[in-house]
N, C-alpha and C positions, 0 to 999 in steps of 0.2 A: 504494499499500499504506500509506504513512504517513498519507495523507488518511483512509483507511478506518479506521485504528487511532484516529485523533483523533476521528472520528465515534463510534466505539464508547465511547471514554472519556468524551466529552462526554454521551453518552446514559446512561452509567452513574454520572455524577457525583452526581446527586441521591440515588441509592441509597447511594453511598460516603459521602456527608456524613451521611446518616441513620445508617449503621453506625458512623461515627466518633463521632457525638453519643452514640448508644447505648452505645458501648464506654466513653467517657470521662465520661459523666454520673454525677455523684456528688451524690445528694440530701441535704439536711439530715437530720440524725438527730432522732428524736423527743425532744422536751424532757423528757418523763418518764424516758426511758432515761438522758440525760446527767445529770439532777438526781439520780437514783438512784446514779449512778456517782461524781459529782464534787461533790455538795452535801450531804454528811453534815455532822453537827454538827462544828464550831459554825457552819456556814452558816446564814444567814437571808435571807429575801427581804423587802424593804421596799418599799411603794408610795410613791414619792417623785417629785414633779415630773413626773408622767406616765410614769415608768419603774417597772419591777419589778426593783429593784436588788438584785444578788447581793452579799452583804456577810458579812465575818467581823469580829467585834469581841470580842477577848479581853484578859485581863488585869484587874487591879483597877480598878473604876470610878473610884476617887479618884486613881489614878496619872496621871502626865503623859501626855497622849494624842499618839500619833503615828499619822499617816495615811499609808499607802503607796499609790503610784500606779504601776501596771505599764506596760510599754512596748508598742509597736505589735504587734498580733497575739498578745498575751499575755493573762494573767488574773491574778486574785488568788492563784492557787496558786503562782505563781513565788516568793512571799514566806513560804511556810509554815515552812520550817526556820529562817529568821531570826526569824519571829514566835514560834516555840516557844522560841527562845533569850532573847527580850526580855520576854515577857509576864508574867514574875513581877514586874517592876519598872516596866513601862509599860502603858498601855492601847493595844493594838496594833490598828489599824483597817485594813482592806484591802477593796477593792471591785473588782468588774469594771466598768470605765469604760463609758460608753454606746457601743454598737456592738460590744462585745467579750465573750467568755465567756458566762456564764449570765444576765447582764443583758440581752444581746442588743440587737437594733435599737432605735433610739430613735424613737418615733412621730412626733416633730417633724421627723425627717430632718435635724436640724442636729447636725453633728459638729465645730463650731467649738471652739476653745479657751474662748471666752466661755460656750458651753453647758456645757462640763466645769466651768468655775469656779461657774456657777449650781447644778449638781448637787452640788458640794462644799459650797457655802454651805448648800444645803437640808439636806444630811446632817448637818453640823455643828449646825444649828439643831434637827434631829430628836434628835440625841444629846445636846443641851445643852452644847456645847462652844463657848466663846468664842474660844479660840485653840488651835492645834495645831502640833506640829512636822510638816513635810512632808518626805517621802522619795519621790523620783520617779526612775524609770529610763527613759532614752532619750526617747521621746515623753512618757512620764509625768514625766520631768524637765522638759521644756518646759512642760507644763501646770503643774507645781509652781512653777517660777520666774515664770511669767507670772501665776499666781494670787497669789504673794507681792508682785509688782509692783503688782497691781491692788487687792490687799487687805492692805497691810503690817501693819495692826492685828490681823489674824487669824492670823498666823504667828509662832511663837516662834523656830524654827530651820529651816534648810533643808539638805536632803542631796540632791545632784544626782549621779546615777550615769550617766556618759556621756550627758548631756542633749543633746537635739536643740536646734537654734535658730539656728546660724549658717550662712551660705551655704557651699556646697561645690562642687566641680566638677559642672557640670550642674544645680545647683539654686541659683538666684540670688534676690535680693530682688524683691518686687513683680512677680513674674511669674506669669501665669495658670498654674495646675497642668495638667500634661500627664499623662493616664493612658495608659500604653501600651496599644495595641490588643489585645494578646494578653492583657492582664490582664482585659479586659472579659468574658471567658468565666469569670472566677473564681466567679460565683454559680452556675455550673452544673457545675463539675468541680474536682477537687483531686487531680491525679496525685501519687502517693506520692513519686516521684523529685523532682518540683519542690519539694514541702514539705521533703523532707530536705535538698535543696540549699540552700534559703534559710535553714534552722535551723543547719546544720553550721558556717558561719563565725562564728556567735555565740559558740562555745566555744573557749577556748584549748586545753583538753583535750577532743577530740572524743569520748572514751569517756564523758564526762558525759551525752551524749545517748543515754540507754538506750532501749530499746523501750518501757518504760512511760512515759517522759517524752515520747517522740515521739507515742505514742498519745494522751496527754492533750492536747498541742498540737493534734493532728489533730481530736480530738473538739471542742475549743473552736472551731476553725474551722468545724466542721460544725454548731454550734449554730444553731437557726433564725434566719435573717436576717443572720447575722454576716458572711458573705462579701460580700453586697450593701452592707452598712453599711461594710465596709472600703473597697470601691470608692468609695462616696459620700464618705467621709472624705478619701480621696486626691484626689478631685476638688474638694473645698472648701477645702483648706489652701493658703494663700498665705504665704510666709515674708516676714516684715517685719524690718527692721534692729533687732536685740535690744538694742543698747547703751543707748538712752535708758530702756528698761524696767529692765534690770539695774541701772543706776545708782540706781534708786529703791528698791532693796531694802535695808533697814537692818539686817536680822538677820544673825547669823553664818551663814556658808554653808561646808558641806563638800563639795568635789568629790571623788568616789570613782571610780577608773577602773582597769580592768584594763590592763596594759601590752601585752597581746597583743590588744586590741580591734581586730578587723578591720572593724568596721562604723562606729564613730565613733572614730577614733583618739585616742590620749591626748595628742597634739600640740594637739588642739582645746581642751584645758583652759586653755592659755595666753589664748585669747580671753576666757574667763570670768574668769580672774585678773586680767586688765587692766580688765574692765568692772565687776566687783562691788566694792563698797566694803570688804567684810569676808569674804574668802574664803581658804581654804587647800586644798591638793591632797594626797590620799593615794593612792598607786598600789599596785596588788596584782600582784606579779610572777607571770608565767605565766598570767595570767587574761584572759579575753575579755570579751564584751559584757554577760553576765549573771552577775557575780560572786555574786549572791545564791543562784544554783543551783550554780556551780562551787565556792565556798568560803564557805558560809553561816556557819560558826562565826567565821571571820575578819572577815566583814562585820558579824556581830553585835557582835563585840568592838569594832570601830572605831565603829559606831553608838552603842554604850553609852557609850564614853569621850566621844563628841562631845555626845551628848544629856544627859549628866549633868554636863557642865562647867558651871561657875559663870561 
């Protein structure tokens, strides 16, 4: 009897797989639909270094320029409330990094930090900016500090919000990246429960993750080519010891951290304080990994004080 059941199950397996794929399959959303919903003014698209770069650039043209870099799986929208609080006195520039948001996949297939540095330099040249203050969150923080180390003459100040870059349990230096087998289906599916489960720990107050905010994150993940680009980025990144690079950063650095960050704990700030020549830490009580979404007014206040200091 058992053998007969196994024969039936094996015979039915191809059909079950087809049904599972059909049930879980989630195609990309049409670009036109996403741009109509998420790229209203002041969004613009700039052909730059082989990319169609999604960009917002607000504030006085002659004001001190500040360039914002979002984290992994995010988009320039994460900065909007902070930008609105700052762009009377600063030129506030934010972009969807290659492989994310409405910039989408990079035709070069290169998702290294060096590629992001090249895009930042090309954007600065396009906008006529010799130097900028850089603000980066999480992955964007790593790109910001590595850019400052590679191009110290192009950066005036540096703000790192729970930045990536040091080794952690399960992620060591100079180790080939391992992409979990389960994630290899990401380009074809995006279960709602999985996405909610990955976003919820980013917030100290889970009520901040409203349905509208969740839908925006989901839309950005479903932008054409983004899920494959995310998989490609994960497969390309290899962590290097950061101390020699951090020691080369001469500008003042603000470390900004939520004390309830469950993704990059605030204790990691001590690594940066030891390695950076000129850094200080501000912690935000009760806040998680994305303080610009949880407490934008307080983030804007702290940024204004730091960026305006003599």
